N, C-alpha and C positions, 0 to 999 in steps of 0.2 A: 441572492447572496454570492459574493465573489469567494474564491478559496483563500485559505489563511496563508499569506505570503511569508510570515514568519515561519510557519511550520515548512513551507518549501525551502527556505534558506537553510534550515536545520538539517533537512534530508539531503540537500546538496552537500553539505559539510560531511555528513556520514559516508556518502557515496563518491565523494571526490577521487579517490584513488580507483575507482572501478573503471575498466575499459568498456566501450561501446555503449556508454550513456546517452540517451536523448530525452528531453524533455518535449511533451506535447500537451497542448490544452484540450481537454476532452470533457464533455458532459459538464462544462462550467467549472471544472476543476483543473489540476496540473497533475499528469501522470509522468512517471519516470520509467523509461524503457530501457531494457538491457539487450543489447543485440536484437532489437525490434520487438521484444516480449515486455508487456506490462508487467512491472515488479510491485509498485506502490503507487498510489496517487494521493494527492491532497483533494479532499472532496469538497465540493461546494456547498454541501450540507453541514460541513465541519467535520473535523478529525481526519482519520486517514483510512483508505481503503487498501487492504494487502492482498496479494495473491500468494496462495499457499497450495500445497499439494491437496486435491480433492478428497483424499482418503483421510487427511488430518483436520478437515473441517469440523466434524462434530467434536473432536477433542478440545480444539481450540476455541469453540463456541462457550466451554465451561469457564473461561477466564473472566476476570472482572472487565467491564467496558466494552465488550466484543459482542457483536451480534451479526447475523447473515447480512450479506449484501443482498439487496433486493433491487432488480432491474426488471422493469416493466411488470411490476406485480408478483414476480418470480424470484424465489431465491436462487442465488446464482453459487453453485457449489465451487469450492476452490478460491472464492472471494469472501473476504471478512471485512466487516466495517468496526473501526476501532474508534470509540467517541473520543473528544478532545481531552477528556480527564484522563484518559488512558495512555496519552503521548505527551503530557506537559513536560516530563524531564527528559534528559537524554537517557537516563538509565530505562525509562519506559519505550521510548521512542526506538531506540537501537536495536533491540532483539526483533522488533516488527520489520523494519528496514532490511536487516541482515536476512530475516526468513524470507521475504519477499524477492529480495535480490538473489539470494540463493536458488530459490525455485525458479526464477526467470533464467539464471544462467544455465540450469540444467535442461532447458527446452532447446529444441534446434533453433538456431539464428534465423530470422526472417529476412 
C-alpha cells in the first residue's frame, strides 16, 4: 500500500514555514525531517507516525487512535502510530505535527 499523498500535502501546509525541512521516502512511506531528524511520517500502513520524547510515550498512548509503533516486532519508544481516523481534520492533525516537529528541533542537527 502506498502512503496517503493527501495527508502528506496537509503536513506540508502545516510545516511550510519551518526551516531545515527535508522529505524522504522511507519504509514505503514519506518522512518529514527537520535538520536531519525525523519528526513525522505518513505511514504506508495508513495514518501518521509521530516522534515524541520517549518519556511521554506512555501518557500519549492513552489518547484515542494512538498505538505504539512496532518495528521488527518490537515497540519503538519515542514513536507513536496515529490511525487515519485520528488525523482526519486539521484540528486533529496539527497538534501531532507540532509535537513531532518540536521534538525533532530539540535534537542536535545531523
